[in-house]
C-alpha positions in Angstrom: -34.7 8.1 54.9 -35.2 4.9 53.0 -36.4 6.8 49.9 -33.2 9.0 50.1 -31.0 5.9 50.3 -32.7 4.4 47.4 -32.4 7.6 45.4 -28.7 7.8 46.3 -28.2 4.2 45.3 -30.0 4.7 42.0 -27.9 7.8 41.2 -24.7 5.9 42.0 -25.9 2.9 39.8 -26.7 5.2 36.9 -23.2 6.8 37.2 -21.6 3.3 37.3 -23.6 2.2 34.3 -22.7 5.4 32.4 -19.0 4.7 33.1 -19.4 1.1 32.2 -21.3 1.9 28.9 -18.7 4.5 27.9 -15.8 2.2 28.5 -17.6 -0.6 26.6 -18.3 1.8 23.7 -14.6 2.9 23.7 -13.4 -0.6 23.9 -15.7 -1.6 21.0 -14.5 1.5 19.0 -10.8 0.9 19.6 -10.9 -2.9 18.8 -9.6 -3.0 15.2 -11.8 -4.7 12.7 -10.3 -7.8 11.2 -10.0 -8.1 7.4 -9.0 -11.0 5.1 -8.6 -11.5 1.4 -11.6 -12.6 -0.4 -11.9 -15.3 -3.0 -11.5 -14.0 -6.5 -9.3 -11.1 -5.6 -5.5 -11.0 -6.0 -3.3 -12.1 -3.1 0.3 -11.4 -2.5 2.6 -14.0 -4.2 4.2 -16.2 -1.5 7.3 -16.2 -3.7 8.1 -12.7 -2.4 7.5 -13.5 1.3 10.9 -12.2 2.2 12.1 -10.6 5.5 13.9 -7.3 4.8 17.1 -7.2 6.9 18.1 -3.8 8.4 20.6 -2.4 10.9 20.2 0.9 13.0 21.7 4.1 11.7 22.6 6.8 14.4 22.7 9.9 12.1 21.7 11.1 8.7 23.2 13.5 6.1 24.6 13.4 2.7 28.1 12.3 3.7 26.7 9.5 5.9 24.4 8.4 3.1 27.2 8.3 0.6 29.3 6.1 2.9 26.4 3.7 3.5 25.9 3.3 -0.3 29.6 2.7 -0.8 29.4 0.0 1.8 26.6 -1.8 0.0 23.8 -0.4 2.2 20.8 1.7 1.4 20.0 4.6 3.9 16.3 4.2 4.9 13.7 5.4 7.4 10.8 3.7 9.1 7.9 6.0 10.0 4.6 5.6 11.8 1.6 5.0 9.6 -0.4 8.0 10.6 1.4 11.2 9.6 4.7 9.8 10.9 6.8 11.6 8.2 6.0 14.8 10.2 7.8 13.7 13.3 6.2 10.5 14.4 8.0 7.5 15.7 10.9 7.5 13.4 13.8 5.0 13.1 16.9 5.5 11.0 18.0 2.2 9.5 20.1 0.9 6.6 19.0 -2.0 4.5 21.0 -4.2 2.2 21.4 -2.9 -1.4 21.5 -6.3 -3.0 18.3 -7.4 -1.3 16.2 -4.3 -2.2 17.6 -4.3 -5.8 16.7 -7.9 -6.2 13.1 -7.4 -5.0 12.6 -4.3 -7.2 14.0 -6.0 -10.2 11.9 -9.2 -9.8 8.7 -7.5 -8.8 8.8 -4.2 -10.6 8.9 -0.8 -8.8 5.1 -0.2 -8.5 4.5 -3.8 -7.3 7.3 -3.4 -4.7 5.6 -0.3 -3.4 2.3 -2.1 -2.9 3.7 -5.0 -1.0 3.8 -5.4 2.8 7.0 -6.9 4.2 8.3 -8.1 7.5 11.4 -6.1 8.5 14.0 -7.2 11.1 16.4 -4.7 12.7 19.6 -6.3 14.1 22.7 -4.7 15.6 24.7 -6.1 12.6 23.4 -8.0 9.5 25.0 -11.3 10.7 23.7 -11.0 14.3 21.2 -13.4 15.8 19.8 -10.7 18.0 16.7 -8.9 16.8 16.3 -5.3 18.0 12.9 -4.8 16.4 10.6 -6.8 14.2 7.9 -4.9 12.4 5.6 -5.1 9.4 6.2 -2.3 6.9 5.1 -1.0 3.5 7.7 0.6 1.3 6.3 4.1 0.8 9.0 5.8 -1.4 11.8 4.4 -3.5 14.4 6.8 -4.8 16.5 5.4 -7.8 19.4 7.0 -9.5 18.1 8.6 -12.8 21.0 7.3 -14.9 21.8 3.9 -13.4 18.6 2.9 -11.5 20.8 2.3 -8.4 18.8 2.3 -5.2 19.5 5.6 -3.3 17.1 5.4 -0.4 13.9 3.7 0.7 11.1 5.0 3.1 9.0 2.5 4.9 5.7 3.0 6.8 4.9 0.8 9.8 1.9 -1.5 8.9 0.3 -3.1 12.0 -3.1 -4.8 11.5 -4.8 -1.8 12.9 -3.3 0.6 10.2 -5.0 2.0 7.2 -2.5 2.7 4.4 -2.6 5.0 1.4 -1.3 2.8 -1.5 -0.9 3.3 -5.2 -2.0 0.0 -6.4 -0.8 -1.3 -9.8 -3.3 -2.1 -12.5 -2.9 -5.3 -14.6 -4.7 -5.2 -17.9 -6.2 -8.4 -19.2 -8.4 -9.4 -22.2 -6.9 -7.2 -24.8 -6.6 -10.1 -27.1 -10.4 -10.4 -27.2 -11.5 -6.8 -26.8 -14.0 -6.0 -29.7 -12.6 -2.5 -30.1 -9.0 -3.6 -30.3 -10.0 -6.4 -32.7 -11.3 -3.7 -35.0 -7.8 -2.1 -35.1 -8.3 0.7 -32.5 -5.6 1.5 -30.1 -5.6 1.1 -26.2 -5.0 4.3 -24.3 -3.7 3.4 -20.8 -4.4 6.6 -18.7 -3.5 5.3 -15.3 -1.1 2.5 -14.3 -1.8 2.8 -10.6 -4.8 4.0 -8.5 -4.6 5.2 -5.0 -6.7 3.5 -2.3 -6.9 3.6 1.5 -6.3 0.0 2.4 -6.4 -2.0 5.7 -2.9 -3.2 6.2 -3.9 -6.9 6.3 -5.4 -6.9 2.8 -3.3 -4.6 0.7 -3.8 -6.0 -2.9 -0.7 -6.7 -4.9 -2.5 -5.4 -8.0 -5.9 -4.8 -9.5 -7.1 -6.8 -12.5 -8.6 -4.7 -15.2 -10.8 -6.7 -17.7 -10.7 -5.2 -21.2 -12.5 -8.1 -22.9 -15.8 -6.3 -23.5 -14.4 -2.8 -24.4 -15.5 -1.5 -27.8 -14.4 1.5 -29.8 -14.8 4.7 -27.7 -15.5 2.9 -24.4 -13.5 3.4 -21.3 -13.2 2.1 -17.7 -13.2 4.5 -14.9 -11.8 4.2 -11.4 -15.3 3.5 -9.9 -15.6 0.5 -12.1 -12.6 -1.3 -10.8 -13.3 -4.6 -9.0 -11.7 -4.4 -5.5 -12.2 -5.7 -2.1 -15.2 -3.8 -0.5 -13.0 -2.6 2.4 -10.8 -0.6 0.1 -11.6 3.2 -0.1 -10.9 5.0 -3.5 -8.9 8.2 -2.9 -9.6 9.8 -6.3 -12.7 10.6 -8.3 -14.7 7.5 -9.2 -15.3 9.0 -12.7 -11.6 9.4 -13.5 -10.8 7.2 -16.5 -8.0 4.6 -16.2 -8.1 3.1 -19.7 -10.0 3.8 -23.0 -10.2 2.1 -26.4 -9.6 5.0 -28.8 -11.6 5.5 -32.0 -9.8 5.2 -35.4 -8.4 8.5 -36.7 -9.9 10.0 -39.8 -6.8 9.4 -41.8 -6.8 5.8 -40.9 -10.4 5.5 -41.8 -9.7 7.0 -45.2 -6.8 4.6 -45.8 -9.2 1.6 -45.0 -11.6 2.7 -47.7 
């Protein structure tokens, strides 16, 4: 009888430990890893730490969007980070045309699309009540082809736990001392942005590309870019982003 009780107790203890271990593992897996910017890598410029103001929008459509633009507002949408554009937690909003236009003009389009902002939704722009406050990444920006007027913006929610696909702008430096360019060769910029999967807390505003040691015929590929180790490249590491072109035969003949 004692042996049976001990066996029953042992079995119950094992089941309890299994449940406890599974729960612990799940908790450990679900706890988001914390990331921070590292020394030597670009950080967002505090000058653009601006809260994007928004109001709810009940319905969508061409006529509604036209009325919003006429009233100085940009029809916009906020999606979930993970596949939200296919029906996830979607909120229709409108943002202020002047604010978005100012940010895009000051930062540049590609830099605006690689910057995480705080967004506050209020019943009206002048209201003190906040309906929702959320961190977002601008995912798409649609400008008028002729006037560059802002037509609409798509945002993706960017909580600390999110991993975001971002086209990060490249900033080229060192062209004034590049051996190849000093010899009269031309610089062929093949990519101006490179797509990475980024933790939401450390989306880089840009990537520095050092041209100072490039000679004639040499190139820099995506895998050579110096980025935070947590970032995951979403294209071939062998894809060229910039190259110092060799002199053309006609140019060589002229030089003789």
